[in-house]
N, CA, C and O atoms as a Tripos MOL2 file, in Angstrom:
@<TRIPOS>MOLECULE
protein
  268   267    67     0     0
PROTEIN
NO_CHARGES

@<TRIPOS>ATOM
      1 N          10.0170    0.0960   -4.5510 N.3       1 MET1
      2 CA          8.6170    0.3690   -4.7210 C.3       1 MET1
      3 C           7.8490   -0.9500   -4.6190 C.2       1 MET1
      4 O           8.3170   -2.0000   -5.0600 O.2       1 MET1
      5 N           6.6610   -0.8630   -4.0270 N.am      2 LEU2
      6 CA          5.7580   -2.0080   -3.9450 C.3       2 LEU2
      7 C           4.4720   -1.6830   -4.6800 C.2       2 LEU2
      8 O           3.9700   -0.5610   -4.6080 O.2       2 LEU2
      9 N           3.9470   -2.6600   -5.3810 N.am      3 LYS3
     10 CA          2.6270   -2.5680   -5.9770 C.3       3 LYS3
     11 C           1.7410   -3.5230   -5.2010 C.2       3 LYS3
     12 O           2.0190   -4.7200   -5.1270 O.2       3 LYS3
     13 N           0.6730   -2.9900   -4.6210 N.am      4 ILE4
     14 CA         -0.1650   -3.7590   -3.7120 C.3       4 ILE4
     15 C          -1.5880   -3.8110   -4.2550 C.2       4 ILE4
     16 O          -2.1470   -2.7950   -4.6660 O.2       4 ILE4
     17 N          -2.1630   -5.0070   -4.2510 N.am      5 ARG5
     18 CA         -3.5810   -5.1510   -4.5840 C.3       5 ARG5
     19 C          -4.3380   -5.2730   -3.2760 C.2       5 ARG5
     20 O          -4.0620   -6.1570   -2.4660 O.2       5 ARG5
     21 N          -5.2990   -4.3770   -3.0760 N.am      6 LEU6
     22 CA         -6.1410   -4.4030   -1.8970 C.3       6 LEU6
     23 C          -7.4560   -5.0620   -2.2750 C.2       6 LEU6
     24 O          -8.0210   -4.7530   -3.3240 O.2       6 LEU6
     25 N          -7.9460   -5.9540   -1.4480 N.am      7 MET7
     26 CA         -9.2320   -6.5830   -1.7170 C.3       7 MET7
     27 C         -10.0240   -6.6520   -0.4250 C.2       7 MET7
     28 O          -9.5170   -7.1130    0.5970 O.2       7 MET7
     29 N         -11.2670   -6.1940   -0.4720 N.am      8 GLY8
     30 CA        -12.1220   -6.2130    0.7090 C.3       8 GLY8
     31 C         -13.3810   -5.4150    0.4410 C.2       8 GLY8
     32 O         -13.7210   -5.1350   -0.7080 O.2       8 GLY8
     33 N         -14.0600   -5.0570    1.4970 N.am      9 THR9
     34 CA        -15.2420   -4.2100    1.3350 C.3       9 THR9
     35 C         -14.7740   -2.8000    0.9960 C.2       9 THR9
     36 O         -13.6130   -2.4570    1.2190 O.2       9 THR9
     37 N         -15.6680   -1.9910    0.4620 N.am     10 LYS10
     38 CA        -15.3060   -0.6080    0.1380 C.3      10 LYS10
     39 C         -14.8040    0.1160    1.3850 C.2      10 LYS10
     40 O         -13.8320    0.8700    1.3270 O.2      10 LYS10
     41 N         -15.4700   -0.1180    2.5000 N.am     11 SER11
     42 CA        -15.0940    0.5270    3.7520 C.3      11 SER11
     43 C         -13.6900    0.1200    4.1910 C.2      11 SER11
     44 O         -12.8980    0.9700    4.5990 O.2      11 SER11
     45 N         -13.3790   -1.1560    4.1120 N.am     12 ASP12
     46 CA        -12.0490   -1.6390    4.4980 C.3      12 ASP12
     47 C         -10.9630   -1.0780    3.5910 C.2      12 ASP12
     48 O          -9.8920   -0.7000    4.0640 O.2      12 ASP12
     49 N         -11.2310   -1.0230    2.3010 N.am     13 ILE13
     50 CA        -10.2500   -0.4910    1.3510 C.3      13 ILE13
     51 C          -9.9920    0.9820    1.6250 C.2      13 ILE13
     52 O          -8.8370    1.4060    1.6460 O.2      13 ILE13
     53 N         -11.0340    1.7660    1.8340 N.am     14 ARG14
     54 CA        -10.8600    3.1980    2.1300 C.3      14 ARG14
     55 C         -10.0700    3.3880    3.4180 C.2      14 ARG14
     56 O          -9.2080    4.2630    3.4960 O.2      14 ARG14
     57 N         -10.3640    2.5600    4.4420 N.am     15 TRP15
     58 CA         -9.6390    2.6420    5.7050 C.3      15 TRP15
     59 C          -8.1510    2.3950    5.4870 C.2      15 TRP15
     60 O          -7.3130    3.1360    6.0010 O.2      15 TRP15
     61 N          -7.8210    1.3480    4.7190 N.am     16 PHE16
     62 CA         -6.4190    1.0180    4.5160 C.3      16 PHE16
     63 C          -5.7200    2.0610    3.6530 C.2      16 PHE16
     64 O          -4.5490    2.3620    3.8860 O.2      16 PHE16
     65 N          -6.4140    2.6220    2.6560 N.am     17 GLN17
     66 CA         -5.8250    3.6920    1.8530 C.3      17 GLN17
     67 C          -5.4840    4.8840    2.7430 C.2      17 GLN17
     68 O          -4.4170    5.4800    2.5970 O.2      17 GLN17
     69 N          -6.3840    5.2360    3.6660 N.am     18 ASN18
     70 CA         -6.1060    6.3330    4.6060 C.3      18 ASN18
     71 C          -4.9410    5.9860    5.5180 C.2      18 ASN18
     72 O          -4.0930    6.8330    5.7990 O.2      18 ASN18
     73 N          -4.8990    4.7550    5.9730 N.am     19 PHE19
     74 CA         -3.7950    4.3000    6.8190 C.3      19 PHE19
     75 C          -2.4580    4.4580    6.0970 C.2      19 PHE19
     76 O          -1.4900    4.9400    6.6860 O.2      19 PHE19
     77 N          -2.3980    4.0600    4.8420 N.am     20 LEU20
     78 CA         -1.1620    4.1910    4.0680 C.3      20 LEU20
     79 C          -0.7320    5.6490    3.9650 C.2      20 LEU20
     80 O           0.4560    5.9590    4.0470 O.2      20 LEU20
     81 N          -1.6930    6.5350    3.7850 N.am     21 GLN21
     82 CA         -1.3600    7.9450    3.5830 C.3      21 GLN21
     83 C          -0.8880    8.6300    4.8610 C.2      21 GLN21
     84 O          -0.1330    9.6000    4.7850 O.2      21 GLN21
     85 N          -1.3080    8.1550    6.0320 N.am     22 ILE22
     86 CA         -0.8790    8.8150    7.2700 C.3      22 ILE22
     87 C           0.3730    8.1830    7.8660 C.2      22 ILE22
     88 O           0.9710    8.7580    8.7760 O.2      22 ILE22
     89 N           0.7850    7.0170    7.3760 N.am     23 ASP23
     90 CA          1.9910    6.3700    7.8950 C.3      23 ASP23
     91 C           3.2110    7.2050    7.5230 C.2      23 ASP23
     92 O           3.4130    7.5210    6.3500 O.2      23 ASP23
     93 N           4.0210    7.5610    8.5100 N.am     24 SER24
     94 CA          5.1530    8.4570    8.2800 C.3      24 SER24
     95 C           6.3110    7.7940    7.5440 C.2      24 SER24
     96 O           7.1910    8.4920    7.0400 O.2      24 SER24
     97 N           6.3350    6.4630    7.4680 N.am     25 ASP25
     98 CA          7.4310    5.7660    6.8000 C.3      25 ASP25
     99 C           7.1310    5.4340    5.3430 C.2      25 ASP25
    100 O           8.0100    4.9660    4.6200 O.2      25 ASP25
    101 N           5.9010    5.6710    4.9090 N.am     26 ILE26
    102 CA          5.4710    5.2540    3.5680 C.3      26 ILE26
    103 C           5.0880    6.4600    2.7320 C.2      26 ILE26
    104 O           4.3690    7.3490    3.1890 O.2      26 ILE26
    105 N           5.5760    6.4770    1.5030 N.am     27 GLU27
    106 CA          5.1520    7.4850    0.5340 C.3      27 GLU27
    107 C           4.2340    6.7960   -0.4690 C.2      27 GLU27
    108 O           4.6320    5.8440   -1.1400 O.2      27 GLU27
    109 N           3.0060    7.2870   -0.5610 N.am     28 VAL28
    110 CA          2.0370    6.7210   -1.4960 C.3      28 VAL28
    111 C           2.2390    7.4060   -2.8430 C.2      28 VAL28
    112 O           2.0630    8.6170   -2.9690 O.2      28 VAL28
    113 N           2.6060    6.6210   -3.8390 N.am     29 LEU29
    114 CA          2.8360    7.1570   -5.1730 C.3      29 LEU29
    115 C           1.5410    7.2200   -5.9770 C.2      29 LEU29
    116 O           1.3250    8.1510   -6.7520 O.2      29 LEU29
    117 N           0.6880    6.2250   -5.7830 N.am     30 GLU30
    118 CA         -0.5640    6.1830   -6.5510 C.3      30 GLU30
    119 C          -1.5730    5.2840   -5.8390 C.2      30 GLU30
    120 O          -1.2200    4.2410   -5.2880 O.2      30 GLU30
    121 N          -2.8340    5.7130   -5.8640 N.am     31 LEU31
    122 CA         -3.9540    4.9000   -5.4030 C.3      31 LEU31
    123 C          -4.9770    4.8590   -6.5230 C.2      31 LEU31
    124 O          -5.3360    5.8990   -7.0750 O.2      31 LEU31
    125 N          -5.4450    3.6750   -6.8620 N.am     32 SER32
    126 CA         -6.4270    3.5600   -7.9350 C.3      32 SER32
    127 C          -7.8360    3.7440   -7.3870 C.2      32 SER32
    128 O          -8.0470    3.8130   -6.1760 O.2      32 SER32
    129 N          -8.7840    3.8220   -8.2960 N.am     33 ASP33
    130 CA        -10.1900    3.7980   -7.9210 C.3      33 ASP33
    131 C         -10.5130    2.4320   -7.3440 C.2      33 ASP33
    132 O          -9.6930    1.5160   -7.3960 O.2      33 ASP33
    133 N         -11.7060    2.3000   -6.7960 N.am     34 ILE34
    134 CA        -12.1680    1.0200   -6.2770 C.3      34 ILE34
    135 C         -13.0220    0.3590   -7.3500 C.2      34 ILE34
    136 O         -13.9650    0.9610   -7.8630 O.2      34 ILE34
    137 N         -12.6850   -0.8860   -7.6860 N.am     35 TYR35
    138 CA        -13.3660   -1.6290   -8.7450 C.3      35 TYR35
    139 C         -14.1110   -2.8230   -8.1510 C.2      35 TYR35
    140 O         -13.6480   -3.4180   -7.1780 O.2      35 TYR35
    141 N         -15.2560   -3.1760   -8.7260 N.am     36 PRO36
    142 CA        -15.9600   -4.3730   -8.2450 C.3      36 PRO36
    143 C         -15.2200   -5.6360   -8.6640 C.2      36 PRO36
    144 O         -14.6080   -5.6790   -9.7310 O.2      36 PRO36
    145 N         -15.2780   -6.6600   -7.8240 N.am     37 ASN37
    146 CA        -14.7360   -7.9710   -8.1680 C.3      37 ASN37
    147 C         -15.8060   -8.7690   -8.8940 C.2      37 ASN37
    148 O         -16.9900   -8.6530   -8.5810 O.2      37 ASN37
    149 N         -15.4030   -9.5590   -9.8400 N.am     38 LYS38
    150 CA        -16.3580  -10.4110  -10.5480 C.3      38 LYS38
    151 C         -16.8570  -11.5050   -9.6160 C.2      38 LYS38
    152 O         -16.0900  -12.0650   -8.8340 O.2      38 LYS38
    153 N         -18.1380  -11.8020   -9.7040 N.am     39 GLY39
    154 CA        -18.7080  -12.9060   -8.9440 C.3      39 GLY39
    155 C         -19.1360  -12.5790   -7.5320 C.2      39 GLY39
    156 O         -19.6170  -13.4610   -6.8210 O.2      39 GLY39
    157 N         -18.9730  -11.3230   -7.0970 N.am     40 THR40
    158 CA        -19.3960  -10.9540   -5.7480 C.3      40 THR40
    159 C         -19.8450   -9.4990   -5.7220 C.2      40 THR40
    160 O         -19.2940   -8.6500   -6.4220 O.2      40 THR40
    161 N         -20.8480   -9.2290   -4.9080 N.am     41 ASP41
    162 CA        -21.3030   -7.8540   -4.7170 C.3      41 ASP41
    163 C         -20.7230   -7.2500   -3.4410 C.2      41 ASP41
    164 O         -20.9020   -6.0630   -3.1670 O.2      41 ASP41
    165 N         -20.0290   -8.0760   -2.6680 N.am     42 ARG42
    166 CA        -19.5280   -7.6210   -1.3710 C.3      42 ARG42
    167 C         -18.0870   -7.1090   -1.4380 C.2      42 ARG42
    168 O         -17.7480   -6.1270   -0.7780 O.2      42 ARG42
    169 N         -17.2460   -7.7630   -2.2240 N.am     43 TYR43
    170 CA        -15.8290   -7.4380   -2.2150 C.3      43 TYR43
    171 C         -15.4130   -6.6600   -3.4570 C.2      43 TYR43
    172 O         -15.9080   -6.8770   -4.5630 O.2      43 TYR43
    173 N         -14.4840   -5.7470   -3.2210 N.am     44 TYR44
    174 CA        -13.9740   -4.8660   -4.2670 C.3      44 TYR44
    175 C         -12.4600   -4.9380   -4.2450 C.2      44 TYR44
    176 O         -11.8700   -5.5820   -3.3790 O.2      44 TYR44
    177 N         -11.8310   -4.2650   -5.2140 N.am     45 ARG45
    178 CA        -10.3700   -4.2520   -5.2560 C.3      45 ARG45
    179 C          -9.8830   -2.8540   -5.6120 C.2      45 ARG45
    180 O         -10.5970   -2.0640   -6.2300 O.2      45 ARG45
    181 N          -8.6780   -2.5770   -5.2160 N.am     46 SER46
    182 CA         -8.0180   -1.3190   -5.5080 C.3      46 SER46
    183 C          -6.5220   -1.6070   -5.5440 C.2      46 SER46
    184 O          -6.0710   -2.6290   -5.0280 O.2      46 SER46
    185 N          -5.7720   -0.7260   -6.1410 N.am     47 TYR47
    186 CA         -4.3360   -0.9260   -6.2840 C.3      47 TYR47
    187 C          -3.5960    0.2760   -5.7060 C.2      47 TYR47
    188 O          -4.0540    1.4140   -5.8160 O.2      47 TYR47
    189 N          -2.4510    0.0080   -5.0910 N.am     48 ALA48
    190 CA         -1.6280    1.0610   -4.5120 C.3      48 ALA48
    191 C          -0.1800    0.8480   -4.9140 C.2      48 ALA48
    192 O           0.3020   -0.2820   -4.9930 O.2      48 ALA48
    193 N           0.5000    1.9510   -5.1630 N.am     49 GLU49
    194 CA          1.9460    1.9190   -5.3760 C.3      49 GLU49
    195 C           2.5570    2.7420   -4.2570 C.2      49 GLU49
    196 O           2.2260    3.9160   -4.0860 O.2      49 GLU49
    197 N           3.4520    2.1210   -3.4930 N.am     50 VAL50
    198 CA          4.0680    2.7890   -2.3490 C.3      50 VAL50
    199 C           5.5630    2.5250   -2.3320 C.2      50 VAL50
    200 O           6.0570    1.5800   -2.9480 O.2      50 VAL50
    201 N           6.2730    3.3930   -1.6050 N.am     51 GLU51
    202 CA          7.6800    3.1480   -1.3500 C.3      51 GLU51
    203 C           8.0440    3.7500   -0.0110 C.2      51 GLU51
    204 O           7.3030    4.5650    0.5380 O.2      51 GLU51
    205 N           9.1820    3.3470    0.5070 N.am     52 ARG52
    206 CA          9.6640    3.8760    1.7730 C.3      52 ARG52
    207 C          10.0680    5.3260    1.5840 C.2      52 ARG52
    208 O          10.6370    5.6890    0.5550 O.2      52 ARG52
    209 N           9.7750    6.1540    2.5750 N.am     53 LYS53
    210 CA         10.2070    7.5500    2.4950 C.3      53 LYS53
    211 C          11.7150    7.6610    2.6070 C.2      53 LYS53
    212 O          12.3320    8.4810    1.9280 O.2      53 LYS53
    213 N          12.3200    6.8270    3.4720 N.am     54 ASP54
    214 CA         13.7700    6.7740    3.5780 C.3      54 ASP54
    215 C          14.2280    5.6470    2.6650 C.2      54 ASP54
    216 O          14.0390    4.4760    2.9930 O.2      54 ASP54
    217 N          14.8160    5.9740    1.5440 N.am     55 GLY55
    218 CA         15.1770    4.9870    0.5450 C.3      55 GLY55
    219 C          16.0800    3.8800    1.0360 C.2      55 GLY55
    220 O          16.1210    2.8150    0.4200 O.2      55 GLY55
    221 N          16.8200    4.0910    2.1440 N.am     56 ASN56
    222 CA         17.7460    3.0750    2.6310 C.3      56 ASN56
    223 C          17.2160    2.2990    3.8330 C.2      56 ASN56
    224 O          17.9020    1.4060    4.3310 O.2      56 ASN56
    225 N          16.0360    2.6110    4.3010 N.am     57 ALA57
    226 CA         15.5250    1.9600    5.5120 C.3      57 ALA57
    227 C          15.4360    0.4590    5.3150 C.2      57 ALA57
    228 O          14.8150   -0.0140    4.3630 O.2      57 ALA57
    229 N          16.0520   -0.2850    6.2100 N.am     58 GLY58
    230 CA         15.9920   -1.7300    6.1660 C.3      58 GLY58
    231 C          16.9830   -2.3870    5.2220 C.2      58 GLY58
    232 O          17.1010   -3.6120    5.2080 O.2      58 GLY58
    233 N          17.6860   -1.6090    4.4460 N.am     59 ARG59
    234 CA         18.6820   -2.1890    3.5310 C.3      59 ARG59
    235 C          20.0090   -2.3480    4.2610 C.2      59 ARG59
    236 O          20.3390   -1.5340    5.1230 O.2      59 ARG59
    237 N          20.7560   -3.3630    3.9370 N.am     60 PRO60
    238 CA         22.0580   -3.5640    4.6040 C.3      60 PRO60
    239 C          23.0160   -2.4080    4.3240 C.2      60 PRO60
    240 O          23.0390   -1.8500    3.2270 O.2      60 PRO60
    241 N          23.7940   -2.0690    5.3260 N.am     61 THR61
    242 CA         24.8400   -1.0560    5.1640 C.3      61 THR61
    243 C          26.1190   -1.7530    4.7620 C.2      61 THR61
    244 O          26.1200   -2.9580    4.5120 O.2      61 THR61
    245 N          27.2080   -1.0090    4.6970 N.am     62 GLU62
    246 CA         28.4930   -1.5900    4.2790 C.3      62 GLU62
    247 C          28.9560   -2.7000    5.2130 C.2      62 GLU62
    248 O          29.6320   -3.6330    4.7800 O.2      62 GLU62
    249 N          28.5930   -2.6050    6.5130 N.am     63 ASN63
    250 CA         29.0210   -3.6450    7.4490 C.3      63 ASN63
    251 C          28.0350   -4.8060    7.5040 C.2      63 ASN63
    252 O          28.2000   -5.7080    8.3260 O.2      63 ASN63
    253 N          27.0160   -4.8040    6.6520 N.am     64 GLY64
    254 CA         26.0990   -5.9150    6.5450 C.3      64 GLY64
    255 C          24.9090   -5.8640    7.4670 C.2      64 GLY64
    256 O          24.0720   -6.7660    7.4350 O.2      64 GLY64
    257 N          24.8010   -4.8240    8.3000 N.am     65 LYS65
    258 CA         23.6750   -4.6970    9.2160 C.3      65 LYS65
    259 C          22.6830   -3.6830    8.6740 C.2      65 LYS65
    260 O          23.0570   -2.7350    7.9830 O.2      65 LYS65
    261 N          21.4020   -3.8960    8.9980 N.am     66 SER66
    262 CA         20.3620   -2.9730    8.5700 C.3      66 SER66
    263 C          20.4300   -1.6950    9.3710 C.2      66 SER66
    264 O          20.8570   -1.6850   10.5250 O.2      66 SER66
    265 N          20.0040   -0.6240    8.7440 N.am     67 LYS67
    266 CA         19.9580    0.6720    9.4400 C.3      67 LYS67
    267 C          18.7730    0.7290   10.3630 C.2      67 LYS67
    268 O          18.5630    1.7380   11.0360 O.2      67 LYS67
@<TRIPOS>BOND
     1     1     2 1
     2     2     3 1
     3     3     4 2
     4     3     5 am
     5     5     6 1
     6     6     7 1
     7     7     8 2
     8     7     9 am
     9     9    10 1
    10    10    11 1
    11    11    12 2
    12    11    13 am
    13    13    14 1
    14    14    15 1
    15    15    16 2
    16    15    17 am
    17    17    18 1
    18    18    19 1
    19    19    20 2
    20    19    21 am
    21    21    22 1
    22    22    23 1
    23    23    24 2
    24    23    25 am
    25    25    26 1
    26    26    27 1
    27    27    28 2
    28    27    29 am
    29    29    30 1
    30    30    31 1
    31    31    32 2
    32    31    33 am
    33    33    34 1
    34    34    35 1
    35    35    36 2
    36    35    37 am
    37    37    38 1
    38    38    39 1
    39    39    40 2
    40    39    41 am
    41    41    42 1
    42    42    43 1
    43    43    44 2
    44    43    45 am
    45    45    46 1
    46    46    47 1
    47    47    48 2
    48    47    49 am
    49    49    50 1
    50    50    51 1
    51    51    52 2
    52    51    53 am
    53    53    54 1
    54    54    55 1
    55    55    56 2
    56    55    57 am
    57    57    58 1
    58    58    59 1
    59    59    60 2
    60    59    61 am
    61    61    62 1
    62    62    63 1
    63    63    64 2
    64    63    65 am
    65    65    66 1
    66    66    67 1
    67    67    68 2
    68    67    69 am
    69    69    70 1
    70    70    71 1
    71    71    72 2
    72    71    73 am
    73    73    74 1
    74    74    75 1
    75    75    76 2
    76    75    77 am
    77    77    78 1
    78    78    79 1
    79    79    80 2
    80    79    81 am
    81    81    82 1
    82    82    83 1
    83    83    84 2
    84    83    85 am
    85    85    86 1
    86    86    87 1
    87    87    88 2
    88    87    89 am
    89    89    90 1
    90    90    91 1
    91    91    92 2
    92    91    93 am
    93    93    94 1
    94    94    95 1
    95    95    96 2
    96    95    97 am
    97    97    98 1
    98    98    99 1
    99    99   100 2
   100    99   101 am
   101   101   102 1
   102   102   103 1
   103   103   104 2
   104   103   105 am
   105   105   106 1
   106   106   107 1
   107   107   108 2
   108   107   109 am
   109   109   110 1
   110   110   111 1
   111   111   112 2
   112   111   113 am
   113   113   114 1
   114   114   115 1
   115   115   116 2
   116   115   117 am
   117   117   118 1
   118   118   119 1
   119   119   120 2
   120   119   121 am
   121   121   122 1
   122   122   123 1
   123   123   124 2
   124   123   125 am
   125   125   126 1
   126   126   127 1
   127   127   128 2
   128   127   129 am
   129   129   130 1
   130   130   131 1
   131   131   132 2
   132   131   133 am
   133   133   134 1
   134   134   135 1
   135   135   136 2
   136   135   137 am
   137   137   138 1
   138   138   139 1
   139   139   140 2
   140   139   141 am
   141   141   142 1
   142   142   143 1
   143   143   144 2
   144   143   145 am
   145   145   146 1
   146   146   147 1
   147   147   148 2
   148   147   149 am
   149   149   150 1
   150   150   151 1
   151   151   152 2
   152   151   153 am
   153   153   154 1
   154   154   155 1
   155   155   156 2
   156   155   157 am
   157   157   158 1
   158   158   159 1
   159   159   160 2
   160   159   161 am
   161   161   162 1
   162   162   163 1
   163   163   164 2
   164   163   165 am
   165   165   166 1
   166   166   167 1
   167   167   168 2
   168   167   169 am
   169   169   170 1
   170   170   171 1
   171   171   172 2
   172   171   173 am
   173   173   174 1
   174   174   175 1
   175   175   176 2
   176   175   177 am
   177   177   178 1
   178   178   179 1
   179   179   180 2
   180   179   181 am
   181   181   182 1
   182   182   183 1
   183   183   184 2
   184   183   185 am
   185   185   186 1
   186   186   187 1
   187   187   188 2
   188   187   189 am
   189   189   190 1
   190   190   191 1
   191   191   192 2
   192   191   193 am
   193   193   194 1
   194   194   195 1
   195   195   196 2
   196   195   197 am
   197   197   198 1
   198   198   199 1
   199   199   200 2
   200   199   201 am
   201   201   202 1
   202   202   203 1
   203   203   204 2
   204   203   205 am
   205   205   206 1
   206   206   207 1
   207   207   208 2
   208   207   209 am
   209   209   210 1
   210   210   211 1
   211   211   212 2
   212   211   213 am
   213   213   214 1
   214   214   215 1
   215   215   216 2
   216   215   217 am
   217   217   218 1
   218   218   219 1
   219   219   220 2
   220   219   221 am
   221   221   222 1
   222   222   223 1
   223   223   224 2
   224   223   225 am
   225   225   226 1
   226   226   227 1
   227   227   228 2
   228   227   229 am
   229   229   230 1
   230   230   231 1
   231   231   232 2
   232   231   233 am
   233   233   234 1
   234   234   235 1
   235   235   236 2
   236   235   237 am
   237   237   238 1
   238   238   239 1
   239   239   240 2
   240   239   241 am
   241   241   242 1
   242   242   243 1
   243   243   244 2
   244   243   245 am
   245   245   246 1
   246   246   247 1
   247   247   248 2
   248   247   249 am
   249   249   250 1
   250   250   251 1
   251   251   252 2
   252   251   253 am
   253   253   254 1
   254   254   255 1
   255   255   256 2
   256   255   257 am
   257   257   258 1
   258   258   259 1
   259   259   260 2
   260   259   261 am
   261   261   262 1
   262   262   263 1
   263   263   264 2
   264   263   265 am
   265   265   266 1
   266   266   267 1
   267   267   268 2
@<TRIPOS>SUBSTRUCTURE
     1 MET1         2 RESIDUE 1 A MET
     2 LEU2         6 RESIDUE 1 A LEU
     3 LYS3        10 RESIDUE 1 A LYS
     4 ILE4        14 RESIDUE 1 A ILE
     5 ARG5        18 RESIDUE 1 A ARG
     6 LEU6        22 RESIDUE 1 A LEU
     7 MET7        26 RESIDUE 1 A MET
     8 GLY8        30 RESIDUE 1 A GLY
     9 THR9        34 RESIDUE 1 A THR
    10 LYS10       38 RESIDUE 1 A LYS
    11 SER11       42 RESIDUE 1 A SER
    12 ASP12       46 RESIDUE 1 A ASP
    13 ILE13       50 RESIDUE 1 A ILE
    14 ARG14       54 RESIDUE 1 A ARG
    15 TRP15       58 RESIDUE 1 A TRP
    16 PHE16       62 RESIDUE 1 A PHE
    17 GLN17       66 RESIDUE 1 A GLN
    18 ASN18       70 RESIDUE 1 A ASN
    19 PHE19       74 RESIDUE 1 A PHE
    20 LEU20       78 RESIDUE 1 A LEU
    21 GLN21       82 RESIDUE 1 A GLN
    22 ILE22       86 RESIDUE 1 A ILE
    23 ASP23       90 RESIDUE 1 A ASP
    24 SER24       94 RESIDUE 1 A SER
    25 ASP25       98 RESIDUE 1 A ASP
    26 ILE26      102 RESIDUE 1 A ILE
    27 GLU27      106 RESIDUE 1 A GLU
    28 VAL28      110 RESIDUE 1 A VAL
    29 LEU29      114 RESIDUE 1 A LEU
    30 GLU30      118 RESIDUE 1 A GLU
    31 LEU31      122 RESIDUE 1 A LEU
    32 SER32      126 RESIDUE 1 A SER
    33 ASP33      130 RESIDUE 1 A ASP
    34 ILE34      134 RESIDUE 1 A ILE
    35 TYR35      138 RESIDUE 1 A TYR
    36 PRO36      142 RESIDUE 1 A PRO
    37 ASN37      146 RESIDUE 1 A ASN
    38 LYS38      150 RESIDUE 1 A LYS
    39 GLY39      154 RESIDUE 1 A GLY
    40 THR40      158 RESIDUE 1 A THR
    41 ASP41      162 RESIDUE 1 A ASP
    42 ARG42      166 RESIDUE 1 A ARG
    43 TYR43      170 RESIDUE 1 A TYR
    44 TYR44      174 RESIDUE 1 A TYR
    45 ARG45      178 RESIDUE 1 A ARG
    46 SER46      182 RESIDUE 1 A SER
    47 TYR47      186 RESIDUE 1 A TYR
    48 ALA48      190 RESIDUE 1 A ALA
    49 GLU49      194 RESIDUE 1 A GLU
    50 VAL50      198 RESIDUE 1 A VAL
    51 GLU51      202 RESIDUE 1 A GLU
    52 ARG52      206 RESIDUE 1 A ARG
    53 LYS53      210 RESIDUE 1 A LYS
    54 ASP54      214 RESIDUE 1 A ASP
    55 GLY55      218 RESIDUE 1 A GLY
    56 ASN56      222 RESIDUE 1 A ASN
    57 ALA57      226 RESIDUE 1 A ALA
    58 GLY58      230 RESIDUE 1 A GLY
    59 ARG59      234 RESIDUE 1 A ARG
    60 PRO60      238 RESIDUE 1 A PRO
    61 THR61      242 RESIDUE 1 A THR
    62 GLU62      246 RESIDUE 1 A GLU
    63 ASN63      250 RESIDUE 1 A ASN
    64 GLY64      254 RESIDUE 1 A GLY
    65 LYS65      258 RESIDUE 1 A LYS
    66 SER66      262 RESIDUE 1 A SER
    67 LYS67      266 RESIDUE 1 A LYS
């Protein structure tokens, strides 16, 4: 599982959240609300928890090579 902090404009964050949800290799476990960043009116932050849909993708097999 990965915990990701997204930072950007509201539009950019929404775009990336949608991108995560349509990617066939990623399962989105949780997306947070969008929060304002201190000290700026332009940039915001959001948090995502994701994991691979195939739990073994990219992990070494018994012979030491990735699947």
